[in-house]
TIDRENBA-187672 format. One record per residue (C-alpha): residue number from 1; residue in one letter; x, y, z. Coordinates in Angstrom, 2 decimals. Each point is the difference from the previous one (the first is absolute). Layout:
REM residues N
<rec NUM; a; <X; Y; Z>>,
...
REM end
This chain:
REM residues 255
<rec 1; m; <63.27; 138.99; -22.15>>,
<rec 2; a; <0.62; -3.03; -2.15>>,
<rec 3; l; <-2.52; -3.03; -1.41>>,
<rec 4; k; <0.67; -3.72; 0.51>>,
<rec 5; h; <-0.68; -1.16; -3.44>>,
<rec 6; e; <-0.52; -3.87; 0.27>>,
<rec 7; a; <-1.61; -1.72; -2.69>>,
<rec 8; t; <-3.71; -1.20; 0.24>>,
<rec 9; t; <-2.15; -2.16; -1.90>>,
<rec 10; p; <-2.07; 3.01; -1.25>>,
<rec 11; h; <3.19; 1.65; -0.77>>,
<rec 12; r; <1.30; -2.72; -2.23>>,
<rec 13; s; <-3.12; -0.25; -1.48>>,
<rec 14; v; <-0.34; 3.56; -1.36>>,
<rec 15; q; <4.18; 0.02; -0.99>>,
<rec 16; s; <-1.48; -3.16; -2.28>>,
<rec 17; a; <-3.11; 1.84; -0.90>>,
<rec 18; l; <2.31; 2.76; -1.06>>,
<rec 19; r; <2.37; -1.65; -2.01>>,
<rec 20; v; <-3.06; -1.61; -2.02>>,
<rec 21; l; <-1.73; 3.45; -0.24>>,
<rec 22; e; <3.42; 1.29; -1.59>>,
<rec 23; t; <-0.16; -2.93; -2.74>>,
<rec 24; v; <-3.47; -0.24; -0.98>>,
<rec 25; a; <0.40; 3.75; -0.24>>,
<rec 26; r; <2.64; -0.59; -2.74>>,
<rec 27; h; <-2.12; -1.80; -2.20>>,
<rec 28; s; <-2.55; 2.40; -0.96>>,
<rec 29; t; <-1.78; -2.63; -2.29>>,
<rec 30; g; <-0.30; -2.54; 2.80>>,
<rec 31; v; <2.75; -2.77; 1.71>>,
<rec 32; t; <-0.76; -3.59; 0.77>>,
<rec 33; a; <-0.13; -1.30; 3.47>>,
<rec 34; a; <3.48; -2.10; -1.37>>,
<rec 35; r; <1.46; 3.30; -1.37>>,
<rec 36; i; <-0.38; 1.53; 3.29>>,
<rec 37; a; <1.32; -3.20; 2.22>>,
<rec 38; k; <3.14; 0.37; -2.29>>,
<rec 39; d; <0.82; 3.69; 0.18>>,
<rec 40; t; <-1.20; 0.45; 3.73>>,
<rec 41; g; <1.77; -3.60; 0.81>>,
<rec 42; l; <-2.99; -0.87; 1.97>>,
<rec 43; p; <-0.84; -3.43; 0.17>>,
<rec 44; l; <-3.98; -0.55; -1.72>>,
<rec 45; a; <-1.04; -1.59; 4.00>>,
<rec 46; q; <0.81; 3.63; 1.16>>,
<rec 47; l; <-0.96; 2.00; -3.19>>,
<rec 48; i; <-3.67; -1.35; -0.24>>,
<rec 49; p; <-0.98; 0.59; 3.12>>,
<rec 50; l; <1.80; 3.73; -0.49>>,
<rec 51; l; <-1.92; 0.65; -3.29>>,
<rec 52; g; <-3.59; -1.03; 1.65>>,
<rec 53; m; <0.47; 2.34; 2.41>>,
<rec 54; l; <1.25; 2.96; -2.32>>,
<rec 55; r; <-3.21; -0.80; -2.32>>,
<rec 56; r; <-2.28; 0.42; 3.03>>,
<rec 57; e; <1.23; 3.30; 1.10>>,
<rec 58; g; <0.32; 1.51; -3.71>>,
<rec 59; y; <3.76; -0.26; -0.74>>,
<rec 60; v; <0.11; -2.06; -2.49>>,
<rec 61; k; <-3.07; -1.17; -2.42>>,
<rec 62; q; <0.03; -3.03; -2.80>>,
<rec 63; l; <-0.66; 0.54; -3.38>>,
<rec 64; t; <-2.52; -1.94; -2.08>>,
<rec 65; g; <0.00; -0.90; -3.64>>,
<rec 66; e; <3.22; -0.95; -1.67>>,
<rec 67; s; <2.05; 0.55; 2.89>>,
<rec 68; a; <-2.37; -1.29; 2.75>>,
<rec 69; g; <2.23; -0.38; 3.15>>,
<rec 70; a; <2.46; 2.24; -0.38>>,
<rec 71; y; <0.47; 3.04; 2.40>>,
<rec 72; v; <-0.30; 3.30; -0.46>>,
<rec 73; t; <-0.14; 2.97; 2.50>>,
<rec 74; g; <-3.32; 0.52; 1.97>>,
<rec 75; e; <-1.83; 3.44; 0.91>>,
<rec 76; t; <1.18; -0.01; 3.60>>,
<rec 77; l; <3.56; -0.23; -0.94>>,
<rec 78; s; <-1.10; 2.88; -2.42>>,
<rec 79; r; <-1.25; 2.06; 2.49>>,
<rec 80; l; <2.74; -0.51; 2.40>>,
<rec 81; g; <2.65; 0.46; -2.03>>,
<rec 82; s; <-1.18; 3.83; -1.19>>,
<rec 83; a; <1.82; 2.91; 1.33>>,
<rec 84; h; <-3.89; 1.46; -0.09>>,
<rec 85; h; <-2.78; -0.90; 2.69>>,
<rec 86; h; <2.32; -2.21; 1.42>>,
<rec 87; a; <-0.87; 0.43; 3.87>>,
<rec 88; e; <-3.50; 0.00; -1.24>>,
<rec 89; a; <0.64; -3.45; -1.85>>,
<rec 90; l; <1.63; -1.31; 2.92>>,
<rec 91; r; <-2.58; 0.86; 3.00>>,
<rec 92; e; <-2.85; -1.94; -2.42>>,
<rec 93; k; <2.30; -2.75; -0.44>>,
<rec 94; l; <0.95; -0.26; 3.29>>,
<rec 95; q; <-3.83; 0.69; 1.32>>,
<rec 96; k; <-0.89; -2.73; -2.42>>,
<rec 97; t; <2.66; -2.84; 1.13>>,
<rec 98; l; <-1.08; 1.02; 3.78>>,
<rec 99; d; <-3.66; -0.62; -0.67>>,
<rec 100; g; <1.15; -3.09; -1.69>>,
<rec 101; l; <2.04; -1.45; 2.69>>,
<rec 102; r; <-2.57; 0.77; 2.55>>,
<rec 103; d; <-2.74; -2.03; -1.94>>,
<rec 104; s; <1.86; -2.76; -0.07>>,
<rec 105; i; <2.08; -0.09; 3.62>>,
<rec 106; g; <-3.54; 1.23; 1.58>>,
<rec 107; a; <1.59; 2.57; 1.75>>,
<rec 108; a; <0.82; 3.63; 0.00>>,
<rec 109; v; <2.99; 0.65; -1.51>>,
<rec 110; y; <2.32; 3.32; 0.18>>,
<rec 111; i; <3.53; 1.43; -1.42>>,
<rec 112; s; <1.99; 1.92; 2.15>>,
<rec 113; r; <3.53; 1.97; -0.48>>,
<rec 114; y; <2.40; 1.37; 2.26>>,
<rec 115; v; <0.42; 3.56; -1.25>>,
<rec 116; d; <2.14; 2.57; 1.50>>,
<rec 117; g; <0.54; -2.12; 3.30>>,
<rec 118; e; <-3.83; -0.66; 0.68>>,
<rec 119; v; <-1.83; -2.59; -0.63>>,
<rec 120; r; <-3.21; 0.25; -2.56>>,
<rec 121; v; <-2.95; -1.52; -1.10>>,
<rec 122; t; <-0.17; 0.70; -3.42>>,
<rec 123; d; <-2.82; -2.15; -1.67>>,
<rec 124; f; <-2.07; -2.79; 1.10>>,
<rec 125; a; <-3.39; -1.67; -0.92>>,
<rec 126; a; <-2.49; -1.08; 2.31>>,
<rec 127; g; <-3.87; -0.64; -0.01>>,
<rec 128; p; <-3.04; -1.00; 2.37>>,
<rec 129; r; <1.52; -3.69; 0.11>>,
<rec 130; t; <3.38; 0.93; 0.04>>,
<rec 131; p; <0.38; 3.25; 2.45>>,
<rec 132; a; <3.27; 1.96; 0.32>>,
<rec 133; v; <1.65; 0.14; 3.47>>,
<rec 134; n; <-1.20; 2.62; 2.50>>,
<rec 135; e; <2.69; 2.27; 0.09>>,
<rec 136; w; <-0.41; 0.77; 3.68>>,
<rec 137; v; <3.69; 0.99; 0.27>>,
<rec 138; d; <1.76; 1.96; -2.69>>,
<rec 139; f; <1.93; -2.76; -2.48>>,
<rec 140; r; <2.80; 2.59; 0.01>>,
<rec 141; s; <0.89; -0.37; 3.66>>,
<rec 142; s; <-1.28; -3.61; 0.27>>,
<rec 143; a; <3.11; -1.54; -2.07>>,
<rec 144; h; <1.07; -2.39; 2.64>>,
<rec 145; a; <-3.35; -1.57; 0.78>>,
<rec 146; s; <-1.38; -0.24; -3.92>>,
<rec 147; a; <0.63; -2.86; -2.72>>,
<rec 148; v; <0.48; 3.30; -2.32>>,
<rec 149; g; <2.27; 1.64; 2.19>>,
<rec 150; k; <2.18; -3.09; 0.79>>,
<rec 151; s; <0.30; -1.09; -3.74>>,
<rec 152; l; <1.27; 3.76; -0.95>>,
<rec 153; l; <2.61; 0.10; 2.94>>,
<rec 154; t; <1.35; -2.97; -0.89>>,
<rec 155; q; <0.78; 1.31; -3.52>>,
<rec 156; l; <2.39; 2.88; 1.72>>,
<rec 157; d; <3.38; -0.81; 1.42>>,
<rec 158; v; <0.50; 0.20; 3.83>>,
<rec 159; d; <0.58; 3.40; 0.23>>,
<rec 160; g; <-3.32; 0.73; -1.78>>,
<rec 161; r; <-1.62; -2.15; 2.19>>,
<rec 162; r; <1.37; 1.87; 3.09>>,
<rec 163; d; <-0.95; 3.39; -1.46>>,
<rec 164; h; <-3.32; -0.77; -0.81>>,
<rec 165; l; <-0.84; -1.54; 4.24>>,
<rec 166; s; <2.15; 2.93; 1.36>>,
<rec 167; r; <-2.47; 2.75; -1.72>>,
<rec 168; h; <-3.30; -2.39; 0.69>>,
<rec 169; k; <-0.34; -1.41; 3.79>>,
<rec 170; m; <-1.02; -3.91; 0.18>>,
<rec 171; a; <-3.20; 0.04; 1.93>>,
<rec 172; r; <-1.98; -2.80; 1.11>>,
<rec 173; l; <-3.30; 0.20; -2.47>>,
<rec 174; t; <-0.60; -3.67; 1.46>>,
<rec 175; s; <1.05; -3.01; 2.25>>,
<rec 176; r; <1.54; -1.69; -2.90>>,
<rec 177; t; <2.17; 3.59; -1.28>>,
<rec 178; i; <3.83; -0.12; 0.15>>,
<rec 179; t; <1.37; 3.04; 1.51>>,
<rec 180; n; <3.42; -1.05; 1.22>>,
<rec 181; e; <2.25; 1.60; -3.04>>,
<rec 182; q; <2.39; -2.45; -0.28>>,
<rec 183; i; <-1.89; -3.27; 0.54>>,
<rec 184; l; <-1.81; 1.93; -3.38>>,
<rec 185; l; <3.21; 0.55; -1.72>>,
<rec 186; n; <1.22; -3.84; 0.46>>,
<rec 187; r; <-3.16; -1.05; -1.19>>,
<rec 188; l; <0.10; 2.24; -3.10>>,
<rec 189; a; <3.72; -1.13; -0.83>>,
<rec 190; r; <-1.74; -3.68; 0.18>>,
<rec 191; q; <-2.48; 0.51; -2.30>>,
<rec 192; p; <0.73; -1.73; -3.58>>,
<rec 193; a; <-0.64; 2.14; -3.21>>,
<rec 194; t; <-2.41; -2.81; -1.17>>,
<rec 195; v; <-2.36; -0.25; 2.99>>,
<rec 196; p; <-3.10; 1.78; 0.35>>,
<rec 197; i; <0.25; 1.89; 3.17>>,
<rec 198; l; <-3.10; -0.73; 2.36>>,
<rec 199; d; <-1.79; 2.51; 2.41>>,
<rec 200; l; <-2.12; -1.98; 2.28>>,
<rec 201; q; <-1.81; 2.21; 2.06>>,
<rec 202; e; <3.04; 2.28; 0.71>>,
<rec 203; y; <-1.79; 3.27; -1.03>>,
<rec 204; a; <-3.06; -0.36; 0.44>>,
<rec 205; v; <-2.26; -3.01; 2.00>>,
<rec 206; g; <-2.23; -1.43; -2.70>>,
<rec 207; t; <2.06; 0.41; -2.87>>,
<rec 208; v; <2.76; -2.10; -1.65>>,
<rec 209; c; <2.05; 1.39; -2.68>>,
<rec 210; a; <2.68; -1.39; -2.61>>,
<rec 211; a; <2.48; 2.02; -1.92>>,
<rec 212; v; <2.79; -0.87; -2.62>>,
<rec 213; p; <2.68; 2.87; -1.45>>,
<rec 214; i; <-0.57; 1.18; -3.41>>,
<rec 215; t; <3.08; 2.18; -0.21>>,
<rec 216; a; <0.68; 1.52; -3.71>>,
<rec 217; g; <3.35; 1.80; -0.33>>,
<rec 218; a; <0.66; 2.60; 3.12>>,
<rec 219; a; <-3.73; -0.12; 0.85>>,
<rec 220; v; <-0.67; -2.40; 2.99>>,
<rec 221; g; <-3.87; -1.34; 0.17>>,
<rec 222; c; <-2.05; -2.61; 0.93>>,
<rec 223; l; <-2.86; -1.67; -1.10>>,
<rec 224; a; <-2.39; -1.06; 2.86>>,
<rec 225; l; <-3.18; -1.62; 1.23>>,
<rec 226; s; <-2.42; 0.15; 2.99>>,
<rec 227; l; <-2.42; -2.48; 1.41>>,
<rec 228; p; <-2.76; -0.25; 2.93>>,
<rec 229; v; <1.58; -2.28; 2.74>>,
<rec 230; e; <-2.89; -2.38; -0.81>>,
<rec 231; h; <1.66; -0.77; -3.22>>,
<rec 232; a; <3.79; -0.29; 1.67>>,
<rec 233; h; <0.21; -3.80; -1.18>>,
<rec 234; r; <-0.21; 1.46; -3.64>>,
<rec 235; l; <3.15; 2.16; 0.82>>,
<rec 236; r; <3.00; -1.86; -1.23>>,
<rec 237; e; <-1.76; -1.34; -3.25>>,
<rec 238; a; <-1.47; 3.49; -0.60>>,
<rec 239; a; <3.85; 1.31; 0.51>>,
<rec 240; d; <1.67; -2.49; -2.62>>,
<rec 241; t; <-2.62; 1.04; -2.63>>,
<rec 242; l; <0.70; 3.72; 0.75>>,
<rec 243; n; <3.71; -0.75; -0.77>>,
<rec 244; r; <-0.79; -1.86; -3.32>>,
<rec 245; g; <-2.51; 2.89; -0.74>>,
<rec 246; a; <3.20; 2.83; 0.44>>,
<rec 247; t; <1.10; -0.71; -2.94>>,
<rec 248; p; <-2.34; 2.10; -2.02>>,
<rec 249; v; <0.24; 2.51; 2.36>>,
<rec 250; l; <3.49; 0.52; -0.11>>,
<rec 251; l; <0.10; -0.50; -3.85>>,
<rec 252; s; <-2.47; 3.28; -0.12>>,
<rec 253; l; <2.71; 2.08; 2.33>>,
<rec 254; a; <2.74; -1.40; -2.18>>,
<rec 255; i; <-1.05; 1.21; -3.34>>,
REM end
């Protein structure tokens, strides 16, 4: 099985963020935004918002005193970059990021990965006002009907998609579920990499979802959200916010 590597906005942002972090790490006593821009080739108009995100997420911090405004590496980068307790630090960071996305979007949010040929939801953040979707059919057997599953399938090549569908019958879960393999494959092939995939009650009546890819290296993943159908009018805006919020998640996975 091969992956389809197509650059999305979060991926490009992460690539830029990694270049910034490499530059900051080389200057242990601090480095200015102007010097970072010179070393990375990023225009200040792009760099300043990126530095703001990195500061909020704890990857960099600004010095005070004589070197006020200069950037040095932050605690998050130190913890994730350490070989000791990396897995624990990553889990804590991902959960904190998901909690923040849940609260800012007003929706339950999820991280899902394609592992050993199966769909797995590995992390999520929900709450009383942002209930998680009811997994009434195992997500592993409903990739054809969910935003999560379709987002993961789009990141596989055609043979990978066909292999998955050959192992999981495309059952009709609602009146909106696509059950024709060729129709589904055609839609997946036409899906733009930068556009969130939407699920409008295809998996479950009463629930709408959206998902965006967060593939890091050879690991296929996606970031998703779910909303009760009475909030369907917010789905596209929420999906766009989710897409913008994918950068910190992908960055954590890339370090």
